[in-house]
N, C-alpha and C positions, 0 to 999 in steps of 0.2 A: 609628927608629920609622916612617920613611916607607914607605908601602904600595908594594909592587913591582908589583902588578897594578892596572890602571886600573879605576875605578868605572864603573858604567853611565853612559852619556852622555859618557864620556871614551874616549881611545885611538883617535882618528880615524885611519884608515889612509890617507886621501888626503894627497897633497902639496899643501898649501894654496897654494903657489907665489904668494905675495902680491906678488912683484915683477911678475907679469903683469897684475895688476888695472888698472894704469895704461896698459896697451898695448891700445887698442881693436882694432888690426889683428890682434894675436895672438889676442885673445878671439874675434874674428870667424872667424879661421881654425880655431880649436878648435870653434866652433859648426858649421862646415862639415865637420868631420872625421866621416866615417860611423861611427867607433867611439865618438864622444862620446855622452853620454847626459844626460837631464834627469830631475829628480825633481819631479813636480807636487805642490803643496801647496794645499789648499783648506780655507778656514776653519780654518787652522792644523792641519789633519789631513794626514798624509803618505800617499801612495799606496804600498800594499804588496800583495804577492801574496796571492791568496785560496785557495791550495792548502794541503796539509797542513803544509808548512813555511813560516813567515812570513819573508819577506825584503823589502827595498826593491824596489819595482816600477819600476826604471829604464826610461825610455821613449826611443825614438829622438827626436832633436832635433825632427823634424817630427811628433811623436806627438800633437799637439793639433790639433783642428779650428781652422780660421781664425777669429781673433778671440777664442779662448778664453783666451789668455794675457794677463796684464797686462804692464806695463813692468818688473815686478820679476823680471828674469832675473839670477840671482846665480851668480857663479863660485865653486863650492865648492872646486875644486882639480883636481889631475891624478890620474888612475889610469893609470900608465905615460905614454904619449904622448897619451892621450885626455882630453878635458875632462869634468868632472862639474859639472852646473849644477842649481840649484833654480829653479822658476818658480811664481809665485803665480797662482792662478785665482780671479777675482772673482765668478763666477756664484753666484746664490743656490741654484740647484738642484745636486744632486750631479753633477759632471761625468761620473763613471763610469756613472751611471744615465741621464744625458741623452745619452749617445753622443758626448761631446766628446773622448774618448780613443780613439786608434787601437790602443792596447795594453790588456791586461787588468789589473785590480787593483781594490782597494777602498780608500777613504780611512778612516784610523783615527787616533784620538788618540795622540799620541806617548807620553803617560804610561802608557797601557794597553799599549803595545808594548814597554815596557822589559824585561819578562821573556820576551818571545817573539821579538824580533829577535836575530840573531847579535850578540854583544857589540860588535864593531867597527862594526856598522851603527847602533847606537843613537846613537853620537856624530855620525854624518852626519845622522840624523833631527833631532837636537837643534840642530845647526848650521843646517840648513835652516829649522826652525820658528822659531828665535830671530831669524834675519835677516828672514824674511818677516813675522813679527810686528812687528819694528821698523819696517819700511817701512809697514805698515798704520797704525801709530800716529804716524808722522812725515811726513805728506804735505805739511805746511805749515811754512814757515820759522818757527822760534821767535823770530827777531829782528824780522821785519817782517810775517809772515803770508802771504807769497807762496807759491803752490804750488811745491814743489821738484821737482827732476829727479834720476833715479838716475845715479850716477857710480861710478867706481873699481870696476867689476865687481860693483856692488851693495853695496859697503862704505862708501858715502858718498852723501849727498843734497846737491845744490847749489841755492842760491837764485839764480834767473836775474835777479833784480832788481839792476841795475847799481849802484844806490845802496846796496845791502846786501851782496851777494856772500857771504852766510853759507855755511859748510860744516858739515855735520852728520854725525856718525859714530855708529855703534852703540855703546851703552854696556853695560857689564857691572857689575852692582851687587854689591859684595863683602858676603858674609854670614858671620859666624862661627857655627859649629855645634859645640857642645862638651859634653863630659861632665866634670863635676867629680867627682873621686874622692878618697877618704880611707881608706887601708887597704883593706879588703875591702868597702867600701861605695861605691856610685855614685849620683849625684844625677840623677833623671829627672823630667820633668814632662809634663803633658798639657793639651790644649785641649778646651774643652767640646764642640766640634763633631766631635771624633774618635769613632771607634767605641768602645763601652764596653771598658774594660780596657787600652787602648793607651796606653803611656807612651813618651816619646822623650827625646832629648837636648835641651837648651835651645839657642836660636838667636836671632840678631838681626842687623840691618844694622849695618855699621860706620859710625860718625859721621864727618863731615868732620874731617880733622886728627887722626884717631885711629889708633893702631897696632892690629894684630891682638890682641896681648896685652892692651892696654888695653880693647878691645872685649869680649874674653872675660871679663875681671874685672868690667867694668861690667854686662854683661848678666846674669851669674849673680847678682850682688848685687842688681840691680834686681828680678829675677824671683823669687829665692828667699831673699835676705838672707844668702847664704853668701859669706864672704871667700875669695878664691883667690890663691895665691902664684905658683909657677912655672907657666908655660903651655908645653906642648909641642905642636908641629905634628905632625899625623898624615898628612893627605892632603887633596886638594881634589876637588871634583866640579862640573862645569858643570850647572846646573839651569835648563832652558829654559822656565820658567814664571813670568815671561816671559823673564828674562835675568839670572840670578844666578850667582855663583861661590861655592859653599859651601866654606868653609875649615874643615876639621875639626881640632879640637884636644882635648887632654886637659888639664884644669886641676887642679892639686893644691890641694884645699880646706884652708884653715887654720882653719875653724870648722865646726860641725855644726848649730847651732841654725837652724831655718828661720823665715823671715818671708815667706810667699808673697804676692806681689802678684796678687790674683785678677783684676785688670784685664788682666794679661799672660798668666797661665796659670790654668787652673781648679784645678789641684792640682800639688803637687810633693812628692817624698819621697826618702828614702834606701833603696836596695835592695841586698841582699847579692849577692855574686858568683853564688851558686847560683840566686837568684831571677832575675837577669839572664840566666843561662844557660838557664833554663827558658823565659823570655820570648822568647829568640831561637829556641829549638826550636819554640815554638808559632807564631811568625811564619813560619817556614819551611813549615809545613803549612797556613797560611791563618789569618786571625783566628778565634779560638774563638767559638762561638755563645753560650757562657755568660758572656761578659764577663770571662774570666780575664785576669790581667796578661800582656801580651805587648808585644813591640817592633814597630816599623814593618817594612814589607816589605823584603826583602833588597836591592832596588835602591837604597835610600836610604843616604846616607853615615852617618846616625844608626845604622842597623843595623850597619854595618861598624865604626863606632867602638866600639860595645858589644861586638861579637864580638872585636875585637882586644883590648880590655881583659880580657874573660873568659879569653882564652887566653894573653895575654902580659903584661898590665898588672901 
């Protein structure tokens, strides 16, 4: 059942070269390499080209005006022998409009870029956004409150307080996202704030001490009152909003009666394979204006789970 092609935000082409993160001399040498490049991130927006084809707007290492960059310089990995870095920019004004960039580009939200960037570049954008966002939220030690400093190529923040010495690492929150199926019927739900007519797979964070299978069964029962037996893994997707790993599964339902918890979802119901197929087709052409039933946009793992079930389940 495992998906062969990576999802949007997956399939990073860079060599992460994690062993180099602890070597400041090597990182400095990579920063000095004229072939190395950096990707500026401002207010969690990524710099992209503003031409007909949208791509990441990599800049020369000296591509920022003096004082524009923060201390959040993150080693993303290697492209051949050259380094690729992300850098956070803390100015309130748009750096591209304020003339702080020596190269061209515009800052755009990563979510909106999902369908426009080349597939392998979405994962780099997700990596940069996730790490810059983590640094923005973790400037102080969670143990003693002292301002922390960047370490390990941007993958750690250290507390300089000798009495504490805390080390803090980026975290990824595991989320199960799953479709319960029974014969030719699939269980889907919706949130009240979604556009009219959109239904999706159910999802929820994994509890501490809980397995993937247990989380799938618990979430489906909590939200829809349906009992699930066998759970099959489909695929996973990094989701950088802010830092989750979506673990896609198919659950074999053992009951059909619904008991929807409207505190969790606005509505849930069983849909036929033909209905789901039509909902996928409508999602591919954009959300319908008349509020017709449709699935989420193709970049989401929910859409891909539904598409797999329609064609192969």
